[in-house]
C-alpha positions, 0 to 999 in steps of 0.5 A, spaced: 592 616 534 591 618 527 596 624 525 593 631 522 596 629 515 592 623 515 586 626 517 587 632 512 588 627 506 581 623 508 578 630 508 581 633 502 581 627 497 573 627 496 573 634 495 578 635 490 573 630 486 567 635 487 570 641 486 574 638 479 567 636 477 564 643 479 569 647 474 567 642 468 559 642 469 558 650 470 563 651 464 559 647 460 553 647 456 551 641 459 550 644 466 544 648 464 540 642 464 534 639 460 528 643 457 521 642 460 517 637 457 512 640 452 505 638 450 501 639 444 499 647 443 504 649 448 508 655 447 515 653 447 521 658 447 528 659 449 531 666 451 538 668 454 538 670 461 543 674 465 542 672 472 545 673 479 545 668 485 546 672 492 548 668 498 547 672 504 553 673 510 552 674 517 556 680 516 558 685 511 555 685 504 552 678 501 556 674 495 553 676 488 555 671 483 553 672 475 552 667 470 548 667 463 543 661 462 539 659 456 533 658 459 527 654 455 520 656 457 514 652 456 507 656 457 500 653 457 494 657 458 487 654 460 480 658 460 473 654 462 468 655 457 464 662 457 469 664 462 474 670 461 479 667 467 485 664 464 490 660 468 497 660 465 502 655 467 510 656 466 515 650 466 522 652 466 528 648 464 533 646 469 538 651 472 546 650 472 548 645 477 552 650 481 551 647 488 557 642 490 552 638 495 546 634 493 539 638 494 534 633 498 527 636 497 529 643 499 523 648 500 523 653 494 519 659 492 519 664 486 516 668 481 515 670 474 513 677 471 510 677 464 506 681 460 500 678 456 497 682 451 500 688 454 498 686 461 503 685 467 501 678 470 505 675 476 506 667 476 508 664 482 511 657 485 505 654 489 506 654 496 509 647 499 514 646 492 520 643 493 527 642 489 531 635 489 537 634 484 541 628 482 547 629 486 553 635 487 554 639 481 547 636 478 542 641 474 537 644 479 530 643 477 525 649 477 518 648 480 512 650 475 510 657 476 502 658 476 498 664 475 491 667 472 489 673 468 483 676 465 482 676 458 477 673 452 482 674 447 484 668 442 491 669 443 496 673 447 503 676 445 507 674 451 514 677 454 518 675 460 520 681 464 524 677 470 525 671 473 526 669 481 527 663 484 529 662 492 531 656 495 533 656 502 536 663 503 539 663 496 536 667 491 537 667 484 534 673 479 534 673 472 532 678 466 532 677 459 539 679 455 534 682 449 527 683 449 524 677 452 519 676 447 516 669 448 511 669 442 504 668 442 500 664 447 493 661 445 488 659 451 485 652 450 478 651 453 478 646 458 478 646 466 485 648 469 489 642 472 489 642 480 494 645 484 499 640 487 497 638 493 500 642 499 501 638 505 506 642 509 510 638 514 508 639 521 513 644 524 514 643 531 519 646 535 522 643 542 527 644 546 531 638 548 532 636 555 538 639 558 543 634 560 548 635 566 555 637 563 561 633 565 563 639 569 556 639 573 556 632 574 563 631 576 562 637 581 556 634 584 561 628 586 565 628 592 571 627 589 571 629 582 573 636 579 574 637 571 579 641 568 576 647 564 579 652 560 579 656 553 583 653 547 586 657 542 584 653 535 587 655 529 583 651 524 583 650 516 577 648 512 579 642 507 577 646 501 580 653 503 587 653 506 586 660 509 586 659 517 580 662 521 580 662 529 576 659 534 576 659 542 571 655 545 571 653 552 573 646 553 571 642 560 574 635 561 572 630 566 574 623 568 572 617 573 574 610 574 571 605 580 578 602 581 585 605 582 587 599 576 581 602 571 583 606 565 580 613 566 573 614 562 573 621 560 568 626 557 569 633 554 564 638 553 565 644 548 562 651 546 558 651 540 562 652 533 560 659 530 554 660 526 556 662 519 551 658 514 546 662 511 542 656 510 539 651 515 544 645 515 542 638 518 545 631 518 551 627 521 557 631 524 563 627 527 568 630 532 574 629 535 578 632 540 586 630 541 588 631 549 594 629 553 591 627 560 597 626 565 602 626 560 599 621 556 596 622 549 588 620 547 583 622 542 576 623 544 570 622 539 563 623 538 558 623 532 552 628 533 545 629 528 546 637 527 540 641 525 541 648 525 537 654 523 541 659 518 547 663 522 545 659 528 551 656 532 553 649 531 553 645 537 559 640 539 556 634 542 560 631 548 566 627 546 568 621 550 574 616 550 579 613 556 586 613 558 590 608 562 594 612 566 596 612 574 594 618 579 588 622 581 590 629 579 592 629 572 594 635 568 590 636 561 592 639 555 589 640 548 592 639 542 587 638 536 580 638 534 576 636 527 569 636 525 567 633 519 561 632 515 562 625 511 556 625 506 559 632 503 566 631 504 567 637 508 571 638 514 576 642 518 582 641 522 584 645 528 590 646 532 592 649 539 599 647 541 599 645 548 593 649 551 593 647 558 586 646 561 589 645 568 588 639 573 583 634 573 581 631 579 578 624 577 572 622 581 569 615 582 562 616 579 560 615 572 559 622 568 553 623 564 553 626 557 549 627 551 552 620 548 548 614 547 553 608 550 549 603 546 550 606 539 556 610 540 553 616 537 551 623 540 545 628 538 546 635 538 542 639 544 538 645 542 532 646 538 529 641 533 527 645 527 522 644 521 524 640 516 521 638 509 521 632 505 525 626 507 524 628 515 530 624 519 533 621 513 535 628 510 542 628 509 547 634 510 543 641 508 547 646 503 554 644 507 557 648 501 554 654 503 557 653 511 564 651 508 564 657 503 562 663 508 565 660 514 572 663 510 568 668 506 569 664 500 562 664 498 564 667 491 565 659 489 558 658 489 558 658 482 564 659 477 563 667 475 562 668 467 563 674 463 557 678 463 554 679 456 554 686 453 547 689 452 
């Protein structure tokens, strides 16, 4: 059985690299990304913005993280011949790379508030826009903003008053550090470019078929009875040494056909607490360390997690076996881990000798939500709408889960000294 120290080393190593890169990128001008592409006749201007990124929490005030962003704005205006309707499109340079998890077609919305010739106009991110970047701590592309105004003027003095971008449940709002003046925008005659195609992903919500738990299955057998109790875990997330407490109900059932066979085990556990302010999706590994009849063993599972913001995260049924004699076996729990391999985020939990009672070994196979042919499991619950990569979507915003789990969402970005007005 792998040691707790070994697991921590496995989880901690890639995280150190991620967080080390984060400090360099966010503190460097390189983190502010590349400018938007300009065409002939476009209005191009770079202005400094005071920004705040807000991350909601399940309870208490949200985490608010300030930073300064020298953003480049590229504006174009098109007006059909004989018309007074002007279509304005604004492109913005990349935002700082403040997320230590890669973005994969995350749904985005937002607005720019500007004045054109003194008239206030709102430009918005078109419906269906998504955001992807090249990796953890990489600059974040900003979708184009679009809007219309009515004017026959040959040029329009343009001033930015505010910027807002929402990705998942995380909101970034900015205002200019000075006047916000962008210059004079000249509408060109022509047909405005079409809106990007908006083909929303089908949003179906289906409940997985309930699978009998080991407790239910074993109880239905004439001879089997699970051991069941509450484990008192103290857990440490690998990016923060401060512990948190989790008290799941654990049920362990076992069976074997012949007295000489090893005992096949299935464990069910209640959900992990929902702390993430954003949806999370991807592969999650679980292990549970037990002693059955005095003999140590480890049960394992891998589940495909798909959870809404602040929703509890299911722990898929864990399976394994132990070669021990006897039909009534004492069961104790000593440890548990969960791990998101693609984001190198996980936790180690300890529950020193938590006794679950005695398990009576049955002679009937125990059903679980584990697919024996693949060795993996699928989390029961609701299937949530996705965007972009569909089932290939890896872990979504795991950094938010990890940081808010311990109240450390302030690490979302490295705070910078606010410029004095």
